[in-house]
Structures are given as C-alpha cells and as structure tokens.
MOPAC internal coordinates of N, CA, C and O (Angstrom, degrees):
PM7 1SCF
backbone

  N    0.0000 0     0.00 0     0.00 0    0    0    0
  C    1.4730 1     0.00 0     0.00 0    1    0    0
  C    1.5195 1   116.30 1     0.00 0    2    1    0
  O    1.2310 1   121.54 1   161.44 1    3    2    1
  N    1.3119 1   114.66 1   -18.56 1    3    2    1
  C    1.5125 1   116.37 1   177.19 1    5    3    2
  C    1.4899 1   107.43 1   -61.76 1    6    5    3
  O    1.2310 1   114.56 1   137.38 1    7    6    5
  N    1.3381 1   127.92 1   -42.62 1    7    6    5
  C    1.3225 1   128.06 1  -175.80 1    9    7    6
  C    1.5558 1   110.25 1   -61.98 1   10    9    7
  O    1.2310 1   118.60 1   142.22 1   11   10    9
  N    1.3557 1   120.28 1   -37.78 1   11   10    9
  C    1.4286 1   129.34 1  -179.05 1   13   11   10
  C    1.5227 1   107.69 1   -64.37 1   14   13   11
  O    1.2310 1   122.37 1   134.19 1   15   14   13
  N    1.3315 1   113.06 1   -45.81 1   15   14   13
  C    1.5420 1   119.24 1  -175.52 1   17   15   14
  C    1.5203 1   103.86 1   -72.17 1   18   17   15
  O    1.2310 1   117.66 1   140.44 1   19   18   17
  N    1.1978 1   122.06 1   -39.56 1   19   18   17
  C    1.5093 1   118.61 1  -174.66 1   21   19   18
  C    1.5604 1   107.09 1   -70.21 1   22   21   19
  O    1.2310 1   119.85 1   139.41 1   23   22   21
  N    1.4139 1   117.90 1   -40.59 1   23   22   21
  C    1.4791 1   120.79 1   174.91 1   25   23   22
  C    1.6479 1   111.02 1   -58.40 1   26   25   23
  O    1.2310 1   119.99 1   137.35 1   27   26   25
  N    1.2225 1   117.62 1   -42.65 1   27   26   25
  C    1.4148 1   121.62 1   176.39 1   29   27   26
  C    1.6169 1   112.60 1   -59.30 1   30   29   27
  O    1.2310 1   121.34 1   138.48 1   31   30   29
  N    1.2753 1   115.04 1   -41.52 1   31   30   29
  C    1.4853 1   120.34 1  -176.25 1   33   31   30
  C    1.4487 1   102.08 1   -72.49 1   34   33   31
  O    1.2310 1   116.71 1   143.64 1   35   34   33
  N    1.3236 1   123.86 1   -36.36 1   35   34   33
  C    1.5220 1   125.71 1  -176.87 1   37   35   34
  C    1.5418 1   107.78 1   -62.94 1   38   37   35
  O    1.2310 1   123.23 1   135.02 1   39   38   37
  N    1.3306 1   111.42 1   -44.98 1   39   38   37
  C    1.5529 1   113.48 1  -179.47 1   41   39   38
  C    1.6298 1   107.23 1   -66.33 1   42   41   39
  O    1.2310 1   120.58 1   143.04 1   43   42   41
  N    1.3169 1   116.49 1   -36.96 1   43   42   41
  C    1.4225 1   122.87 1  -177.99 1   45   43   42
  C    1.5429 1   111.27 1   -62.19 1   46   45   43
  O    1.2310 1   122.85 1   137.06 1   47   46   45
  N    1.2981 1   112.14 1   -42.94 1   47   46   45
  C    1.4865 1   119.32 1  -175.93 1   49   47   46
  C    1.5231 1   114.48 1   -87.36 1   50   49   47
  O    1.2310 1   122.18 1   135.46 1   51   50   49
  N    1.3357 1   113.42 1   -44.54 1   51   50   49
  C    1.5664 1   116.10 1  -178.27 1   53   51   50
  C    1.5035 1   114.67 1   -86.65 1   54   53   51
  O    1.2310 1   120.45 1   143.48 1   55   54   53
  N    1.3494 1   116.75 1   -36.52 1   55   54   53
  C    1.4954 1   120.01 1  -176.33 1   57   55   54
  C    1.6291 1   104.48 1   -83.52 1   58   57   55
  O    1.2310 1   117.43 1   122.59 1   59   58   57
  N    1.2232 1   122.50 1   -57.41 1   59   58   57
  C    1.4310 1   123.80 1  -175.11 1   61   59   58
  C    1.5235 1   109.97 1   -77.35 1   62   61   59
  O    1.2310 1   118.79 1   157.41 1   63   62   61
  N    1.2957 1   119.91 1   -22.59 1   63   62   61
  C    1.4647 1   122.50 1   179.42 1   65   63   62
  C    1.5218 1   111.48 1    62.44 1   66   65   63
  O    1.2310 1   121.23 1  -138.68 1   67   66   65
  N    1.3487 1   115.25 1    41.32 1   67   66   65
  C    1.3926 1   120.80 1  -171.87 1   69   67   66
  C    1.5808 1   112.47 1   -63.87 1   70   69   67
  O    1.2310 1   120.18 1   156.21 1   71   70   69
  N    1.3661 1   117.26 1   -23.79 1   71   70   69
  C    1.3999 1   122.28 1  -179.49 1   73   71   70
  C    1.6001 1   111.84 1   -75.61 1   74   73   71
  O    1.2310 1   120.56 1   159.75 1   75   74   73
  N    1.3634 1   116.54 1   -20.25 1   75   74   73
  C    1.3611 1   123.55 1  -175.84 1   77   75   74
  C    1.5129 1   110.85 1   -88.24 1   78   77   75
  O    1.2310 1   118.01 1   176.15 1   79   78   77
  N    1.2511 1   121.39 1    -3.85 1   79   78   77
  C    1.5099 1   121.51 1   179.91 1   81   79   78
  C    1.5586 1   110.57 1   -71.21 1   82   81   79
  O    1.2310 1   120.60 1   -39.41 1   83   82   81
  N    1.2837 1   116.45 1   140.59 1   83   82   81
  C    1.4425 1   122.20 1  -175.35 1   85   83   82
  C    1.5753 1   110.94 1  -107.61 1   86   85   83
  O    1.2310 1   120.84 1  -143.34 1   87   86   85
  N    1.3330 1   116.00 1    36.66 1   87   86   85
  C    1.4660 1   114.91 1   175.24 1   89   87   86
  C    1.5121 1   114.82 1   -74.23 1   90   89   87
  O    1.2310 1   120.59 1   -29.12 1   91   90   89
  N    1.2874 1   116.48 1   150.88 1   91   90   89
  C    1.4330 1   119.72 1  -165.60 1   93   91   90
  C    1.5988 1   108.04 1  -106.00 1   94   93   91
  O    1.2310 1   118.35 1   157.98 1   95   94   93
  N    1.3002 1   120.75 1   -22.02 1   95   94   93
  C    1.4371 1   121.51 1  -175.60 1   97   95   94
  C    1.5851 1   105.93 1  -110.39 1   98   97   95
  O    1.2310 1   122.68 1   -27.16 1   99   98   97
  N    1.3306 1   112.47 1   152.84 1   99   98   97
  C    1.3992 1   118.59 1  -179.07 1  101   99   98
  C    1.5994 1   109.18 1   -69.48 1  102  101   99
  O    1.2310 1   118.95 1   145.58 1  103  102  101
  N    1.2702 1   119.62 1   -34.42 1  103  102  101
  C    1.4760 1   123.55 1   177.28 1  105  103  102
  C    1.4857 1   112.58 1   -57.82 1  106  105  103
  O    1.2310 1   123.20 1   129.98 1  107  106  105
  N    1.2798 1   111.47 1   -50.02 1  107  106  105
  C    1.4408 1   117.08 1   178.16 1  109  107  106
  C    1.5115 1   118.60 1   -61.21 1  110  109  107
  O    1.2310 1   123.24 1   139.73 1  111  110  109
  N    1.4297 1   111.39 1   -40.27 1  111  110  109
  C    1.3989 1   117.09 1   172.44 1  113  111  110
  C    1.5790 1   117.22 1   -64.44 1  114  113  111
  O    1.2310 1   123.46 1   138.68 1  115  114  113
  N    1.2996 1   110.96 1   -41.32 1  115  114  113
  C    1.4505 1   121.02 1   170.70 1  117  115  114
  C    1.4459 1   116.14 1   -51.31 1  118  117  115
  O    1.2310 1   121.57 1   132.32 1  119  118  117
  N    1.2548 1   114.60 1   -47.68 1  119  118  117
  C    1.5522 1   121.81 1   179.22 1  121  119  118
  C    1.5074 1   108.54 1   -72.35 1  122  121  119
  O    1.2310 1   116.40 1   140.63 1  123  122  121
  N    1.2599 1   124.45 1   -39.37 1  123  122  121
  C    1.4049 1   125.64 1   176.38 1  125  123  122
  C    1.5836 1   112.34 1   -60.82 1  126  125  123
  O    1.2310 1   121.29 1   134.31 1  127  126  125
  N    1.3509 1   115.13 1   -45.69 1  127  126  125
  C    1.4015 1   118.91 1  -178.81 1  129  127  126
  C    1.5411 1   109.68 1   -74.77 1  130  129  127
  O    1.2310 1   116.12 1   152.91 1  131  130  129
  N    1.2457 1   124.97 1   -27.09 1  131  130  129
  C    1.4145 1   128.11 1   168.66 1  133  131  130
  C    1.4813 1   110.00 1   -51.81 1  134  133  131
  O    1.2310 1   121.43 1   119.40 1  135  134  133
  N    1.4248 1   114.88 1   -60.60 1  135  134  133
  C    1.5005 1   116.01 1  -179.14 1  137  135  134
  C    1.5157 1   114.07 1   -64.95 1  138  137  135
  O    1.2310 1   120.96 1   148.08 1  139  138  137
  N    1.3507 1   115.76 1   -31.92 1  139  138  137
  C    1.4813 1   114.58 1   176.36 1  141  139  138
  C    1.5683 1   115.90 1   -72.71 1  142  141  139
  O    1.2310 1   121.18 1   163.19 1  143  142  141
  N    1.3686 1   115.34 1   -16.81 1  143  142  141
  C    1.4681 1   119.42 1   175.42 1  145  143  142
  C    1.5481 1   105.84 1   -76.41 1  146  145  143
  O    1.2310 1   119.53 1   143.16 1  147  146  145
  N    1.2179 1   118.50 1   -36.84 1  147  146  145
  C    1.4840 1   120.19 1   178.18 1  149  147  146
  C    1.4613 1   108.79 1   -70.50 1  150  149  147
  O    1.2310 1   116.67 1   133.31 1  151  150  149
  N    1.2322 1   123.93 1   -46.69 1  151  150  149
  C    1.4583 1   125.85 1   176.42 1  153  151  150
  C    1.5556 1   108.19 1   -56.25 1  154  153  151
  O    1.2310 1   119.37 1   133.59 1  155  154  153
  N    1.3394 1   118.80 1   -46.41 1  155  154  153
  C    1.4567 1   119.47 1  -173.50 1  157  155  154
  C    1.4864 1   109.80 1   -67.92 1  158  157  155
  O    1.2310 1   121.40 1   136.10 1  159  158  157
  N    1.4047 1   114.93 1   -43.90 1  159  158  157
  C    1.3784 1   117.81 1   173.50 1  161  159  158
  C    1.5204 1   118.53 1   -53.91 1  162  161  159
  O    1.2310 1   121.27 1   138.54 1  163  162  161
  N    1.2966 1   115.18 1   -41.46 1  163  162  161
  C    1.4860 1   119.32 1   177.74 1  165  163  162
  C    1.4948 1   110.09 1   -63.88 1  166  165  163
  O    1.2310 1   117.56 1   133.32 1  167  166  165
  N    1.3020 1   122.24 1   -46.68 1  167  166  165
  C    1.4155 1   125.58 1  -174.66 1  169  167  166
  C    1.5599 1   105.20 1   -64.66 1  170  169  167
  O    1.2310 1   119.35 1   137.60 1  171  170  169
  N    1.3027 1   118.85 1   -42.40 1  171  170  169
  C    1.5439 1   121.09 1  -177.15 1  173  171  170
  C    1.4673 1   111.71 1   -70.02 1  174  173  171
  O    1.2310 1   119.95 1   146.21 1  175  174  173
  N    1.4075 1   117.70 1   -33.79 1  175  174  173
  C    1.4210 1   129.96 1  -177.87 1  177  175  174
  C    1.6179 1   103.67 1   -69.56 1  178  177  175
  O    1.2310 1   121.00 1   126.37 1  179  178  177
  N    1.2918 1   115.69 1   -53.63 1  179  178  177
  C    1.4514 1   115.80 1   178.94 1  181  179  178
  C    1.4581 1   113.31 1   -52.97 1  182  181  179
  O    1.2310 1   121.85 1   128.93 1  183  182  181
  N    1.2912 1   114.06 1   -51.07 1  183  182  181
  C    1.5176 1   115.97 1  -175.60 1  185  183  182
  C    1.5589 1   110.83 1   -63.66 1  186  185  183
  O    1.2310 1   119.11 1   143.99 1  187  186  185
  N    1.3263 1   119.31 1   -36.01 1  187  186  185
  C    1.4315 1   117.27 1  -175.77 1  189  187  186
  C    1.6596 1   108.41 1   -80.85 1  190  189  187
  O    1.2310 1   121.46 1   146.12 1  191  190  189
  N    1.3660 1   114.80 1   -33.88 1  191  190  189
  C    1.4224 1   118.61 1  -175.20 1  193  191  190
  C    1.6040 1   108.70 1   -66.58 1  194  193  191
  O    1.2310 1   120.19 1   148.44 1  195  194  193
  N    1.3692 1   117.24 1   -31.56 1  195  194  193
  C    1.4018 1   115.90 1  -176.83 1  197  195  194
  C    1.5930 1   110.06 1   -78.18 1  198  197  195
  O    1.2310 1   121.90 1   161.93 1  199  198  197
  N    1.3477 1   113.96 1   -18.07 1  199  198  197
  C    1.5180 1   116.49 1   178.24 1  201  199  198
  C    1.5816 1   107.89 1   -90.34 1  202  201  199
  O    1.2310 1   118.85 1   143.94 1  203  202  201
  N    1.3341 1   119.80 1   -36.06 1  203  202  201
  C    1.3427 1   117.71 1  -169.45 1  205  203  202
  C    1.6060 1   114.20 1   -95.90 1  206  205  203
  O    1.2310 1   120.42 1   162.43 1  207  206  205
  N    1.3297 1   116.81 1   -17.57 1  207  206  205
  C    1.4505 1   122.83 1  -179.76 1  209  207  206
  C    1.4721 1   108.13 1  -144.01 1  210  209  207
  O    1.2310 1   119.45 1  -113.20 1  211  210  209
  N    1.3819 1   118.65 1    66.80 1  211  210  209
  C    1.4531 1   119.12 1  -171.58 1  213  211  210
  C    1.5291 1   112.46 1   -71.89 1  214  213  211
  O    1.2310 1   118.14 1   160.66 1  215  214  213
  N    1.2770 1   121.14 1   -19.34 1  215  214  213
  C    1.4313 1   126.35 1  -176.67 1  217  215  214
  C    1.5515 1   110.56 1   -82.92 1  218  217  215
  O    1.2310 1   119.62 1   171.91 1  219  218  217
  N    1.3825 1   118.33 1    -8.09 1  219  218  217
  C    1.4618 1   123.95 1  -177.87 1  221  219  218
  C    1.5789 1   110.17 1   -63.07 1  222  221  219
  O    1.2310 1   121.86 1   -29.80 1  223  222  221
  N    1.4010 1   114.04 1   150.20 1  223  222  221
  C    1.4199 1   116.32 1  -176.45 1  225  223  222
  C    1.6197 1   109.68 1   -69.45 1  226  225  223
  O    1.2310 1   123.41 1   -32.40 1  227  226  225
  N    1.2481 1   111.07 1   147.60 1  227  226  225
  C    1.5294 1   116.71 1   178.61 1  229  227  226
  C    1.4445 1   111.72 1   -59.39 1  230  229  227
  O    1.2310 1   119.49 1   142.51 1  231  230  229
  N    1.2848 1   118.57 1   -37.49 1  231  230  229
  C    1.4807 1   126.14 1  -178.76 1  233  231  230
  C    1.5226 1   113.50 1   -55.28 1  234  233  231
  O    1.2310 1   121.31 1   156.75 1  235  234  233
  N    1.3169 1   115.10 1   -23.25 1  235  234  233
  C    1.5019 1   120.55 1  -177.86 1  237  235  234
  C    1.5862 1   105.92 1   -65.21 1  238  237  235
  O    1.2310 1   120.72 1   138.23 1  239  238  237
  N    1.3233 1   116.24 1   -41.77 1  239  238  237
  C    1.3920 1   122.61 1  -168.31 1  241  239  238
  C    1.5751 1   116.58 1  -100.85 1  242  241  239
  O    1.2310 1   121.10 1   155.52 1  243  242  241
  N    1.4159 1   115.51 1   -24.48 1  243  242  241
  C    1.3270 1   120.12 1  -172.53 1  245  243  242
  C    1.5655 1   110.72 1  -128.95 1  246  245  243
  O    1.2310 1   119.41 1   -29.95 1  247  246  245
  N    1.3488 1   118.73 1   150.05 1  247  246  245
  C    1.4104 1   117.77 1   177.83 1  249  247  246
  C    1.5377 1   107.14 1   -78.73 1  250  249  247
  O    1.2310 1   119.67 1   -11.12 1  251  250  249
  N    1.4409 1   118.23 1   168.88 1  251  250  249
  C    1.3704 1   120.06 1   174.34 1  253  251  250
  C    1.5608 1   114.22 1   -56.10 1  254  253  251
  O    1.2310 1   121.96 1   135.24 1  255  254  253
  N    1.2894 1   113.84 1   -44.76 1  255  254  253
  C    1.4199 1   117.78 1   177.81 1  257  255  254
  C    1.5523 1   115.60 1   -58.73 1  258  257  255
  O    1.2310 1   122.15 1   137.34 1  259  258  257
  N    1.3394 1   113.50 1   -42.66 1  259  258  257
  C    1.4329 1   116.38 1   178.89 1  261  259  258
  C    1.5642 1   109.01 1   -58.17 1  262  261  259
  O    1.2310 1   124.07 1   130.13 1  263  262  261
  N    1.3282 1   109.79 1   -49.87 1  263  262  261
  C    1.5546 1   116.63 1  -173.22 1  265  263  262
  C    1.6033 1   107.31 1   -59.14 1  266  265  263
  O    1.2310 1   120.43 1   137.59 1  267  266  265
  N    1.3056 1   116.78 1   -42.41 1  267  266  265
  C    1.4068 1   120.85 1  -176.86 1  269  267  266
  C    1.5782 1   111.87 1   -67.51 1  270  269  267
  O    1.2310 1   119.67 1   141.19 1  271  270  269
  N    1.2952 1   118.24 1   -38.81 1  271  270  269
  C    1.4540 1   126.20 1   176.18 1  273  271  270
  C    1.5400 1   108.16 1   -65.95 1  274  273  271
  O    1.2310 1   119.52 1   131.23 1  275  274  273
  N    1.3186 1   118.52 1   -48.77 1  275  274  273
  C    1.5339 1   120.46 1  -177.93 1  277  275  274
  C    1.6665 1   104.07 1   -63.49 1  278  277  275
  O    1.2310 1   115.83 1   143.53 1  279  278  277
  N    1.2976 1   125.52 1   -36.47 1  279  278  277
  C    1.4438 1   124.67 1  -177.87 1  281  279  278
  C    1.5412 1   106.51 1   -69.38 1  282  281  279
  O    1.2310 1   120.60 1   135.60 1  283  282  281
  N    1.2523 1   116.45 1   -44.40 1  283  282  281
  C    1.5927 1   114.43 1   178.25 1  285  283  282
  C    1.4842 1   117.00 1   -69.93 1  286  285  283
  O    1.2310 1   119.66 1   144.13 1  287  286  285
  N    1.2799 1   118.25 1   -35.87 1  287  286  285
  C    1.5122 1   123.35 1  -168.88 1  289  287  286
  C    1.5858 1   106.20 1   -87.37 1  290  289  287
  O    1.2310 1   118.75 1   123.67 1  291  290  289
  N    1.2513 1   119.99 1   -56.33 1  291  290  289
  C    1.5124 1   125.53 1  -172.30 1  293  291  290
  C    1.5081 1   106.92 1   -96.36 1  294  293  291
  O    1.2310 1   122.98 1   -55.13 1  295  294  293
  N    1.2991 1   111.90 1   124.87 1  295  294  293
  C    1.4705 1   116.66 1   179.65 1  297  295  294
  C    1.6098 1   108.12 1   -88.97 1  298  297  295
  O    1.2310 1   123.42 1   -27.43 1  299  298  297
  N    1.3123 1   111.05 1   152.57 1  299  298  297
  C    1.4997 1   114.05 1   176.55 1  301  299  298
  C    1.5357 1   111.35 1   -68.60 1  302  301  299
  O    1.2310 1   121.12 1   -41.53 1  303  302  301
  N    1.2738 1   115.46 1   138.47 1  303  302  301
  C    1.5627 1   118.82 1   169.80 1  305  303  302
  C    1.4839 1   108.32 1  -100.92 1  306  305  303
  O    1.2310 1   117.85 1   -13.65 1  307  306  305
  N    1.3934 1   121.70 1   166.35 1  307  306  305
  C    1.4363 1   122.26 1  -178.02 1  309  307  306
  C    1.4040 1   111.14 1   -66.07 1  310  309  307
  O    1.2310 1   117.64 1   159.83 1  311  310  309
  N    1.2512 1   122.10 1   -20.17 1  311  310  309
  C    1.4857 1   128.44 1   174.16 1  313  311  310
  C    1.5169 1   111.21 1   -64.89 1  314  313  311
  O    1.2310 1   119.77 1   131.21 1  315  314  313
  N    1.2946 1   118.04 1   -48.79 1  315  314  313
  C    1.4423 1   117.66 1  -170.07 1  317  315  314
  C    1.6694 1   111.41 1  -106.17 1  318  317  315
  O    1.2310 1   121.85 1  -168.34 1  319  318  317
  N    1.2032 1   114.06 1    11.66 1  319  318  317
  C    1.4948 1   119.63 1  -170.56 1  321  319  318
  C    1.5399 1   106.14 1   -72.80 1  322  321  319
  O    1.2310 1   118.53 1   146.16 1  323  322  321
  N    1.4026 1   120.41 1   -33.84 1  323  322  321
  C    1.3726 1   128.01 1  -173.68 1  325  323  322
  C    1.5964 1   107.74 1   -94.35 1  326  325  323
  O    1.2310 1   119.91 1   172.55 1  327  326  325
  N    1.2737 1   117.78 1    -7.45 1  327  326  325
  C    1.5037 1   115.97 1  -177.27 1  329  327  326
  C    1.4409 1   116.40 1   -72.88 1  330  329  327
  O    1.2310 1   118.40 1   -25.62 1  331  330  329
  N    1.2733 1   120.66 1   154.38 1  331  330  329
  C    1.5139 1   122.16 1   172.91 1  333  331  330
  C    1.4961 1   112.87 1   -55.77 1  334  333  331
  O    1.2310 1   121.63 1   -24.75 1  335  334  333
  N    1.4007 1   114.49 1   155.25 1  335  334  333
  C    1.3674 1   117.54 1  -174.78 1  337  335  334
  C    1.4811 1   115.08 1   -57.12 1  338  337  335
  O    1.2310 1   115.75 1   142.11 1  339  338  337
  N    1.1744 1   125.67 1   -37.89 1  339  338  337
  C    1.4574 1   129.33 1   178.75 1  341  339  338
  C    1.4561 1   108.46 1   -59.44 1  342  341  339
  O    1.2310 1   120.73 1   122.11 1  343  342  341
  N    1.3203 1   116.20 1   -57.89 1  343  342  341
  C    1.5131 1   124.81 1  -177.58 1  345  343  342
  C    1.3968 1   110.05 1   -60.15 1  346  345  343
  O    1.2310 1   119.43 1   143.64 1  347  346  345
  N    1.4151 1   118.69 1   -36.36 1  347  346  345
  C    1.5981 1   118.60 1   180.00 1  349  347  346
  C    1.5046 1   109.20 1   -71.17 1  350  349  347
  O    1.2310 1   120.11 1   145.46 1  351  350  349
  N    1.3928 1   117.40 1   -34.54 1  351  350  349
  C    1.4155 1   117.07 1   178.42 1  353  351  350
  C    1.6195 1   116.18 1   -74.50 1  354  353  351
  O    1.2310 1   124.80 1   147.79 1  355  354  353
  N    1.2550 1   108.38 1   -32.21 1  355  354  353
  C    1.5289 1   112.31 1   174.03 1  357  355  354
  C    1.4652 1   108.78 1   -71.92 1  358  357  355
  O    1.2310 1   114.02 1   140.06 1  359  358  357
  N    1.2584 1   128.92 1   -39.94 1  359  358  357
  C    1.4512 1   131.73 1   171.45 1  361  359  358
  C    1.6000 1   111.74 1   -56.58 1  362  361  359
  O    1.2310 1   123.24 1   137.88 1  363  362  361
  N    1.2364 1   111.40 1   -42.12 1  363  362  361
  C    1.5375 1   117.48 1   178.80 1  365  363  362
  C    1.4837 1   110.01 1   -63.07 1  366  365  363
  O    1.2310 1   121.68 1   132.77 1  367  366  365
  N    1.3230 1   114.38 1   -47.23 1  367  366  365
  C    1.4408 1   124.31 1   176.54 1  369  367  366
  C    1.5142 1   111.80 1   -56.68 1  370  369  367
  O    1.2310 1   120.11 1   136.49 1  371  370  369
  N    1.3046 1   117.40 1   -43.51 1  371  370  369
  C    1.4524 1   125.79 1   179.83 1  373  371  370
  C    1.5075 1   108.84 1   -68.33 1  374  373  371
  O    1.2310 1   119.81 1   144.15 1  375  374  373
  N    1.2910 1   117.97 1   -35.85 1  375  374  373
  C    1.4378 1   121.90 1  -179.32 1  377  375  374
  C    1.5965 1   113.64 1   -68.25 1  378  377  375
  O    1.2310 1   122.89 1   150.59 1  379  378  377
  N    1.4322 1   112.08 1   -29.41 1  379  378  377
  C    1.4016 1   116.76 1   166.02 1  381  379  378
  C    1.5741 1   120.02 1   -63.52 1  382  381  379
  O    1.2310 1   123.77 1   161.80 1  383  382  381
  N    1.4137 1   110.38 1   -18.20 1  383  382  381
  C    1.3937 1   119.99 1  -179.16 1  385  383  382
  C    1.4871 1   111.40 1   -99.85 1  386  385  383
  O    1.2310 1   120.03 1   173.52 1  387  386  385
  N    1.3343 1   117.55 1    -6.48 1  387  386  385
  C    1.5481 1   116.67 1   176.32 1  389  387  386
  C    1.4048 1   107.70 1   121.57 1  390  389  387
  O    1.2310 1   115.23 1   177.66 1  391  390  389
  N    1.4099 1   126.66 1    -2.34 1  391  390  389
  C    1.3943 1   126.92 1  -175.14 1  393  391  390
  C    1.6128 1   105.42 1   -71.23 1  394  393  391
  O    1.2310 1   120.41 1   -44.69 1  395  394  393
  N    1.2930 1   116.83 1   135.31 1  395  394  393
  C    1.5943 1   122.86 1  -173.26 1  397  395  394
  C    1.4980 1   110.18 1   -84.13 1  398  397  395
  O    1.2310 1   120.03 1   152.89 1  399  398  397
  N    1.4197 1   117.55 1   -27.11 1  399  398  397
  C    1.4451 1   125.25 1  -179.92 1  401  399  398
  C    1.5791 1   107.75 1    59.63 1  402  401  399
  O    1.2310 1   115.91 1  -136.66 1  403  402  401
  N    1.1850 1   125.38 1    43.34 1  403  402  401
  C    1.4538 1   126.18 1   172.89 1  405  403  402
  C    1.4659 1   105.18 1   -80.47 1  406  405  403
  O    1.2310 1   121.19 1   -20.54 1  407  406  405
  N    1.3615 1   115.32 1   159.46 1  407  406  405
  C    1.4589 1   125.78 1  -176.92 1  409  407  406
  C    1.5216 1   111.29 1   -60.43 1  410  409  407
  O    1.2310 1   118.44 1   152.17 1  411  410  409
  N    1.3449 1   120.57 1   -27.83 1  411  410  409
  C    1.4491 1   123.77 1  -172.38 1  413  411  410
  C    1.5249 1   107.21 1   -98.56 1  414  413  411
  O    1.2310 1   117.86 1   172.40 1  415  414  413
  N    1.3263 1   121.68 1    -7.60 1  415  414  413
  C    1.4602 1   125.92 1  -175.79 1  417  415  414
  C    1.5917 1   110.25 1   -72.44 1  418  417  415
  O    1.2310 1   121.87 1   -42.57 1  419  418  417
  N    1.4198 1   114.03 1   137.43 1  419  418  417
  C    1.4551 1   115.55 1   173.95 1  421  419  418
  C    1.4558 1   112.48 1   -62.68 1  422  421  419
  O    1.2310 1   115.69 1    -1.14 1  423  422  421
  N    1.3551 1   125.78 1   178.86 1  423  422  421
  C    1.3793 1   126.63 1   177.93 1  425  423  422
  C    1.5091 1   108.44 1   -68.16 1  426  425  423
  O    1.2310 1   118.18 1   -28.44 1  427  426  425
  N    1.2892 1   121.07 1   151.56 1  427  426  425
  C    1.5179 1   124.23 1  -178.84 1  429  427  426
  C    1.5638 1   106.74 1   -58.22 1  430  429  427
  O    1.2310 1   123.93 1   -35.71 1  431  430  429
  N    1.2673 1   110.06 1   144.29 1  431  430  429
  C    1.4786 1   122.02 1   177.74 1  433  431  430
  C    1.5529 1   111.79 1  -100.19 1  434  433  431
  O    1.2310 1   119.87 1    -0.61 1  435  434  433
  N    1.3623 1   117.85 1   179.39 1  435  434  433
  C    1.3941 1   124.16 1  -173.65 1  437  435  434
  C    1.5132 1   110.88 1   -69.42 1  438  437  435
  O    1.2310 1   119.20 1   150.99 1  439  438  437
  N    1.3673 1   119.14 1   -29.01 1  439  438  437
  C    1.4851 1   115.63 1  -175.63 1  441  439  438
  C    1.5822 1   107.66 1   -73.18 1  442  441  439
  O    1.2310 1   117.93 1   134.20 1  443  442  441
  N    1.2687 1   121.55 1   -45.80 1  443  442  441
  C    1.4397 1   118.45 1  -175.60 1  445  443  442
  C    1.5642 1   106.35 1   -72.55 1  446  445  443
  O    1.2310 1   119.50 1   151.71 1  447  446  445
  N    1.2302 1   118.56 1   -28.29 1  447  446  445
  C    1.5994 1   120.63 1   172.58 1  449  447  446
  C    1.3739 1   111.57 1   -60.20 1  450  449  447
  O    1.2310 1   121.57 1   138.52 1  451  450  449
  N    1.3271 1   114.61 1   -41.48 1  451  450  449
  C    1.4935 1   119.93 1  -174.24 1  453  451  450
  C    1.6561 1   108.94 1   -67.43 1  454  453  451
  O    1.2310 1   124.85 1   132.97 1  455  454  453
  N    1.4501 1   108.29 1   -47.03 1  455  454  453
  C    1.5450 1   113.29 1   179.11 1  457  455  454
  C    1.4774 1   109.35 1   -60.68 1  458  457  455
  O    1.2310 1   119.08 1   139.56 1  459  458  457
  N    1.2964 1   119.37 1   -40.44 1  459  458  457
  C    1.4928 1   128.28 1  -175.16 1  461  459  458
  C    1.5203 1   108.56 1   -60.39 1  462  461  459
  O    1.2310 1   123.78 1   133.16 1  463  462  461
  N    1.4729 1   110.36 1   -46.84 1  463  462  461
  C    1.5165 1   114.96 1  -171.60 1  465  463  462
  C    1.7056 1   103.91 1   -71.65 1  466  465  463
  O    1.2310 1   122.08 1   152.41 1  467  466  465
  N    1.3444 1   113.61 1   -27.59 1  467  466  465
  C    1.5887 1   112.47 1   179.58 1  469  467  466
  C    1.5059 1   107.03 1   -64.96 1  470  469  467
  O    1.2310 1   120.50 1   130.76 1  471  470  469
  N    1.3612 1   116.65 1   -49.24 1  471  470  469
  C    1.4631 1   123.48 1  -178.40 1  473  471  470
  C    1.4535 1   111.25 1   -57.61 1  474  473  471
  O    1.2310 1   120.33 1   133.10 1  475  474  473
  N    1.3930 1   116.98 1   -46.90 1  475  474  473
  C    1.4790 1   121.17 1  -174.36 1  477  475  474
  C    1.4535 1   110.30 1   -67.71 1  478  477  475
  O    1.2310 1   119.71 1   144.84 1  479  478  477
  N    1.4644 1   118.15 1   -35.16 1  479  478  477
  C    1.4575 1   114.95 1   176.94 1  481  479  478
  C    1.4366 1   110.94 1   -69.36 1  482  481  479
  O    1.2310 1   117.05 1   144.94 1  483  482  481
  N    1.3897 1   123.22 1   -35.06 1  483  482  481
  C    1.4583 1   123.32 1   174.58 1  485  483  482
  C    1.4002 1   114.08 1   -63.15 1  486  485  483
  O    1.2310 1   119.77 1   145.28 1  487  486  485
  N    1.3599 1   118.05 1   -34.72 1  487  486  485
  C    1.4649 1   120.93 1  -175.13 1  489  487  486
  C    1.5555 1   105.54 1   -77.73 1  490  489  487
  O    1.2310 1   119.82 1   146.65 1  491  490  489
  N    1.3962 1   117.94 1   -33.35 1  491  490  489
  C    1.3703 1   117.09 1   177.24 1  493  491  490
  C    1.4300 1   117.02 1   -68.56 1  494  493  491
  O    1.2310 1   123.11 1   144.67 1  495  494  493
  N    1.3927 1   111.65 1   -35.33 1  495  494  493
  C    1.5691 1   110.69 1   173.41 1  497  495  494
  C    1.3282 1   119.59 1   -69.66 1  498  497  495
  O    1.2310 1   120.38 1   153.42 1  499  498  497
  N    1.3331 1   116.87 1   -26.58 1  499  498  497
  C    1.4601 1   124.02 1   171.25 1  501  499  498
  C    1.5752 1   116.05 1   -73.10 1  502  501  499
  O    1.2310 1   121.89 1   149.74 1  503  502  501
  N    1.3411 1   113.98 1   -30.26 1  503  502  501
  C    1.4220 1   122.48 1   176.86 1  505  503  502
  C    1.4472 1   109.32 1   -70.34 1  506  505  503
  O    1.2310 1   120.10 1   180.00 1  507  506  505

C-alpha cells in the first residue's frame, strides 16, 4: 500500500502542484487540497483500473461526454484498435497528454494521464 500512497501524493504534488498555491488562509487551502485530492484520486484510479480490470466498461470511468469527445478527437491507432473499450479510452486520454501509443510502449503512466485529463477538461469546457 505504501507505493500506492506515495504515487497518490506524487500526483497531488507534481500534477496538481498543490505546494505552489499562494492561498493565504487555511480554509481556502483546505478547500483547494480537497478538490486536488479528488482529481489526484481519479488520475490514479484510471491508471490502475485500466491495468487491473481492462475488460471493464468504459462508462465506469468516463462520462458519456468524455467518451464522445475522445472518440471524435483522438483516432484509433493499430495498437489500440483491438483493445477493450476502457483501455482504448484510457490510451486516447493518455495520447492527449503526449503518450505515443506504440506497440512497444509500456502502459500509460500517471504523468501523461494527468496532462491528458487537463486537455480533456479544457476541451470539454469548450464543447
């Protein structure tokens, strides 16, 4: 469990950049960290879910809008065309974050998932 906890904190510190916030009151900082914890958990959960339960439905991890946007924006590669729907959408999300999705690449990690989630959120707001 220690590795999982440390990975969660790495996402919280490096991805969310929680330490760089310039909030002056404890209440504001507490609220910000609460939101960042939810985001960090989702990134970590998506990464681990695609590895531990690849046959799960994509609707477990993504909203219908997110699935639609990923299908429209990121095209299937030969590498992920035969993958289950959840894994395919996780790879598409990672590709938004810079993952190359080559046949020899390891599964996407938390960093590219974080970057991809940032871009998908921006795209969703624009949509």
